C-alpha angles and dihedrals in degrees: 000000000000119000089247088064091053093047093049092048091048090052089053092051091052092053098039094102089050089050091053092051090051091050091054092059115097111264118244112240118233117239092212141039097214119175087215092078123068113239113251100185089121103086114233114250104215098169139003136201087282116109124226091250091052092048092049091049092048095049092048093046093053097033093240124169126188121196132178094039121010097183097099120102117214124247103238095178134040089238089065093058116093096223100108132232097285095054094040090057086083088069096049093114093055126077098211141348119284116247094259089051093047093051099038103042096071090050098045093046088054089064094248126141110252138199112200119194116186141138122268115279095029100122099263094148095065088039087073104017097063095046090047093055091042087054090053093048094048098044104032106019111184091357089074090066093074119020128183087205127022118257102193125047127190116189116200130184098229137033093236092055092045091051092050093047089048090054091053092048090050092050094047095045097042096092090051095044090240110150134210132197125200120215121192140144122263094050130088114285089204090057092049090046091055091047091054092051095045101041099035088204126208090206129054121190111189150158112238102246098050093043091055091044093054094042101044106025102032101026086220097136134036114206098181094108098050106125099164115058127183122193103194123198090000093179092057092047090054092045088055093051101253098134096109092044091053090052090049093051094046089052088063094057135078111287121274094258090056095041136071112219126192123183128192128193139161091225140031106220125157093266092057092045089053092050091050094049091050101049109021126077119221092327128196111228118213114190123187109203118323124000087228121092109276140174122237110259089229088072111089102216111205115185117191117193110207148147110281090240093059095062098090093052093046092048091055091049093052093045092051089049098049099031100059094104093042086219101098120093107227131185097216131070137001152082103316131053139180129203142145096274095057122097113252095247089055091050091046093049091049093051093047091052089047093050095046092052094236085118106019097182129075136187112204147161120222092296089084110110124201149286097090131148096208135017122199115191098202089177120027111253123257092252138016088245089060090048090054094049092048093051089045091062088081131055093050127163094018096308127127122246141187127226118189119195127192110212123190137170088272088067098050094113087070098049096101094049092046093048090051091048092051093048092047090056092044091246126149115267112215113237092227091056091061091063090072090062136249099251115123105230138188116297101260133121123220091217097046104022118210109004128237120239092253106057091176091073098049120122107336093160091044090049092053090048092052091053097040099091095042092048093050089056097040106044109110 
């Protein structure tokens, strides 16, 4: 932790008694309810029960940097968070907050705009979901249970991610009767329209395209009262070409000075920095580890360099090894599949069968989300970023995970990036991978050529054909 952090925290400790005295004074009532002023009903959390020494040790241990305002002390225990027993019940299966939650919660609950940069699988969803529901409880109380217009908006790059985020919002808001509706393409607009009218949700989780469609073309949703905005996986949204859509959506919300905006991303490239500078006001940036895309160290990355004709046989060997108990969830080889060309109900049915364990094996393109035990990259992804996101779909919620990757001469353009990724996560680098070189080359795949902006939609039929022979032999 930089010395500036310690000095700022010390200054807070010296003035804590003065702050308490100020809080005891009767609050002056505002004579207006102007949208031109950001709501500050969430009381700033300047310091917690954590000492300066504990905070310094915590930040150093997890390689956390805080810029923009380093006066916030982390919440190292759930008891230090101001969310209340009902809301905290959503975290009952966890022993303590993740680093991104510990560092972000004090800032978000102080009504500050926040940029959270952390690796995949780090707990970013609850880093914004719990503060958002706390915001609704503190500002609106029972009025947040039925809302003529939504008050919180979460924008996600893919429907699978939106659905999973929605599920966590539902779980966290259940005890407070705060409802959430998920909007995404591929499902019936009429059905989503009816759900909006019947539930009158306080929270909307949506993909950009469907949200704009319902708001502009159908007039089914009015976003003018949204005062808490979450841009989730901002780097992926920009990679998929949603920049104009994001601008369009934000123009429908309350103005920046009357809105709290939090943005989470796995990386901090120029495009994300530009987005943040455009739509966030005086944000605090919390970075866990490097600002570059990284894989959680709890993921065991196993790269196997082989001849391209050996992949089917090796796939079967791995599946037989890891599928003996039929309990593990594996991204690799059996009866159900999801990809961009499938109808949403087919994708949803496949995911539900996968989750229940009735079909514990799933074949997927990059549309697959997270919560997996094993990932098998049969074909190397189009980009190193896609590789990172795939591997990050395991080792969630503090668990360990395994990601196998088959690497052939067709993938040699990615050798340098992959070697750097393995070294950065303290993983073994196969000697026969080094023969392809360590130079970081242009993002292009010898099998696919130049990649389209939406890698999640690439080659579903080709993917099924690649697996067909192996599946026929391996299904038990």
